[in-house]
Residue, then its C-alpha position, 0 to 999 in steps of 0.5 A: x203641568x202648566x201652572x208647575x212650569x210657571x211656578x218653576x220658571x220664577x222659583x228661587x231655585x231657577x233664579x239661583x241657577x240662571x244667576x250662576x250660569x250667568x256668572x260662570x259664562x261671564x267669568x269664563x269669557x273674561x278669563x279666556x280673553x285675558x289668557x290670550x291677552x297674557x299669552x299673546x298680547x291680545x293678539x287674535x290674528x292667528x285664528x284668522x291667518x291661513x298660512x304661516x307665511x301669511x301670519x303676522x309673526x312671520x312678517x314681524x320677525x323677518x322685518x326685525x331680522x332686515x332692520x338688524x342687518x341694515x343697522x349692523x352694516x351701517x356701522x364702520x366696525x368697532x374701531x371706528x366706533x371707539x374712535x368716535x367716527x360715527x358721531x356726526x356733526x349733526x348729532x353734535x348739533x342736536x345735542x347742543x339744541x337740547x342743551x340750550x333749550x335746558x339753558x333757556x328754560x333754566x335761565x342759567x346765565x341768560x341775559x335778555x339784554x344780550x343778543x342771541x349769538x352772545x347768549x349762544x357763546x356764553x352757553x358754549x362756555x358753560x356747557x363745553x365740558x357737558x357736550x364732551x361727556x355726552x358725546x363719550x356717552x353716545x360712543x359708549x351707547x353706539x358700541x353697546x347697541x352694536x354688540x346687542x344687535x350682533x348677539x340678537x342676530x347670532x340667536x336665530x338658529x338656521x338663519x342664512x344671511x348676506x347684507x351689503x350696504x356700500x363698502x360694508x358686508x355682514x354675512x354668515x354664509x361662505x356663498x354669497x350667490x342668489x341661487x345658493x340662497x334660493x335653495x332653501x325652503x323660504x328666502x328673501x332676495x332684495x337688491x337693485x334688479x331684484x325683489x323675490x320672496x318665496x313662497x310667493x304668499x309672503x307678498x300677500x301678507x297684509x304686513x308686508x310693508x313692514x319690511x319695505x323701509x329696509x329694502x327701499x334704499x337698495x339702489x346701488x349695485x353693491x347693495x343687497x339683502x339676502x335672507x334664507x330660512x332653513x328647516x331648522x329655522x322654520x319647523x319650530x315657528x311653524x309648529x308654534x304658529x299652528x299651536x297658537x292657532x288651534x289655541x286662539x281658535x278654540x278660545x274664541x269658539x268658547x268665548x262665543x259659547x260663553x257670550x251667548x249663555x251670558x246674554x240669554x241667562x242675563x236676559x232671562x234674569x232680567x225678566x224674572x228677577x223680583x217677580x213671582x210669575x210672568x203676569x205678576x205686577x208686584x216687585x219683591x224687594x229683599x235686604x240688599x235692595x234696602x242699600x241706596x241706589x247711589x251707594x249701589x252705583x258707587x259700589x259697582x264702579x269701585x268693583x270694576x276699578x278693583x277688578x282692573x287693578x287686580x287684572x293689571x297686576x296680575x297680567x303685568x306681573x305674571x302675564x297669565x294667572x290662575x287667579x283671574x277666574x276666582x277674582x273675576x267670579x267673586x267680583x262679578x257675583x257681587x256686582x251682579x247682585x248689585x246690578x240686579x238690585x238696581x234692575x228691581x228698583x227700575x221695575x218698581x220705579x224707585x230708582x231715583x227715589x231710593x237713592x241717598x241724594x234724593x232722600x236727603x233732598x226730599x227731607x230738607x224739602x219736606x222740612x222746609x214745607x212743614x215749617x212753611x205749612x205749619x200755620x205760623x205766619x211769622x215762620x213763613x214771613x221769616x223764610x220769605x225775608x231770609x230766603x228771597x234776598x238769598x235767591x236774588x243774590x244767587x240769581x243776581x245775573x237775572x235779577x229782573x226776572x226774580x224781581x218780576x216773579x216776586x211782584x206777580x206772586x205779590x198780586x196773586x196773593x192780593x187777588x186771593x185776598x180780595x176773593x176771600x173778603x168778597x166771599x165772606x161778605x156774601x156769606x155774612x149777608x146769607x148766601x151760604x151756597x157761595x164758594x170762595x174760589x182760591x186755588x193752591x196750598x197756601x195760607x190763603x187758600x187754606x183759609x178760603x177752604x176753612x170758610x167753604x167748610x164753614x158754609x158747607x157745615x152751616x148748610x147741612x146744619x140747616x138741612x139737618x135741622x129741617x129734616x130733624x123737625x120732620x122726623x120729630x113730627x113723624x116720630x110723634x105721629x107714628x108713636x101716637x098711631x102705634x100706642x093709640x091703636x092698641x090702647x083704643x082697642x082695649x078701651x073699646x073692648x073694656x066698655x063692650x065687656x062692662x055691658x056684655x052679659x053673655x059669658x062666651x062673648x066676654x072670653x072673646x073680648x078678654x082675649x082680644x084685650x090681652x093681645x092688644x096689651x101684649x102689643x102695647x107691652x112689646x111696644x113700650x118694652x122696645x121703646x125703653x130698650x132703644x132708649x137705653x141702647x142709644x144712650x149707651x147705659x147697657x153694660x157690656x161684657x166682652x168675650x171671645x166669640x166664634x161667630x159662625x157657631x153663634x149664627x148657625x146655633x141661633x138659626x136652629x133655635x129659630x128653625x120654626x119661624x124660618x119654616x113658617x116664613x118659607x125662607x131658605x138661608x145660605x151661609x158663606x163662611x171661611x173654613x177656619x173658625x172666626x172669633x171676635x171680641x163682643x158681648x154675646x147677649x148683645x150681639x145675638x140680640x142685634x142679630x135676632x132683631x135683623x132675623x126678626x125683621x127678616x121673617x116680617x118684611x122678607x119675601x116668602x119663598x126667597x133666600x136669605x144670604x149670610x155672609x161672613x169675611x175675616x178681614x184681618x183686624x176685623x170680621x165683616x157680617x153681610x145679611x141680604x134678603x129680598x123685601x116683600x114691600x117696595x123699598x122706596x125709602x132711603x137707608x138713613x130714613x129706614x134707621x130712624x125709630x118707628x120707621x117701617x118698610x111697608x108705609x101702610x104700617x100693616x105689619x106687626x113691627x114696632x119700627x125700632x128693631x133696626x135702630x136697636x140692632x144699630x145701637x147695640x153694635x156701636x156700643x160693642x165698638x162695631x159699625x152698622x150700615x144699610x144698603x138698599x138695591x132695588x127690592x134687595x135689603x143688605x145690612x153690613x156689620x163690622x166688628x173688631x177681632 
């Protein structure tokens, strides 16, 4: 059950589900927020307001009414507006100042040799007609604003008001008494002696200061502002405010829920993306991840810009639209796919390396490096001749540092050259163990490594020559011993046979002579076969061979020898059949030599392990056994001809079995290696499939 949960936690289905949850939560939160923005201008205040009289809506509307009443009472009436009496000299002065600024900027008739007063008089002559037109426009604008204010005030149903500023009075109430206004469900009473509101919570409204500018000027006895709100005015507004409060509150709860789901789903998605389990160290990339990361980032920014443009068009044109969800869902899906791709590259450490800019610079760097490391001294000199002046030109402001770096590099190269020269002199005088120490990857360092390699090669050649001489001596000794022993026995028993008259003894002598002759024949046959195998003169007929069947069948044929040696064979192999391309006869001859070696030298009653491994392009065959003799010999020496594991040479082997097996495997394009660990003898064979 635990394994199933681990697999399901990172399965493709889980990732798709979490991905969809992330997108839905993100899109839902954005859609709800934009709906509130479209309907209420992004105003979330109603959700946190306890009462309508404490609301921003109430105080905003009340302050607008107070402002309208004050503005209307400041006018002197339509006839006076038409006569232009509302246009003061101060306003005319501001118009002149604005026009004179324009006059100065355009240099229309401006003369810097004249005084300011002279220029100003010239300005008045030029702009007199324009000032008159502006005056007429201001009068018309005042009248337009007056009519608009009256119309806006008349649209308030259930509003009773009285506004008096000096001699000007504006009211829609037959009764101007304060108590009359206080008889309504809500009212605002402002004059020189009183500032009364009902309900009293209105003064606790945090936006109450909005109305202060319109009541601070009521300092005269005749100045007053009375506003009464009837049920006809209040009921629809209170109901609308309550509906808005409920809608915005529910939307906020939904947004919080969506954000919580978004956070959990997105974090989980970040953890599991690109992995197959929690302990998985590798990051799996797909076709999307082949996109360069800098292109990815540009596309993410473009998607964000596209979304903002789309939302701006929708909200400014329609206020709210059903298109918000599908557009946000589509763009969000593409954006999340790109973001998750970046996350996978962060996990794999390829965020920078898998970028187009990095790739271009790396290829350019490698191109220059390849040219520099190509070994062409002329090309390197050309790069230095062209590149160094360019570097000096670019860094001219720090040219002492650039020149100093060049001098330091030149001295370093001279030092390396001297080290190489001295090293060559020592090697020439016979010091083959001397190493030239030149660091870096430059031409001189490569030359020093080559010289060191030559000295290493000379040392190995000398060592191999000494070893070859020793092996030749041992080879002659071994061949002489192995051939002379049966030959001496044959000569001895032939001499005895010549003089022996007893028939019973002559039969014994003949049997011994036959055994020694067969021994000599086997030795010469092995020597001939080893010579052919090492020279590669044996023809190879490649065919498709099933390795497991070959070994099991061969062991069956050698069962009597296995029983005689009291060995227990353990074969480990894959369940499926394993095929190789080899010569069946030569391969079995090599394996038979190894098995024969085991029968002769393995510890009686021990186990022999044969492991067959399928490595994809080749098959690995490992044969292990415990030696009955102490293996105080190196694998290389053991591979030499006429070398046996028992130095006493008491066994009947020729010492050619391993050498023949190695040659037979190698002519079939395989490899043959020996490993020795104490008394454990291991043969490793690799053959192409």
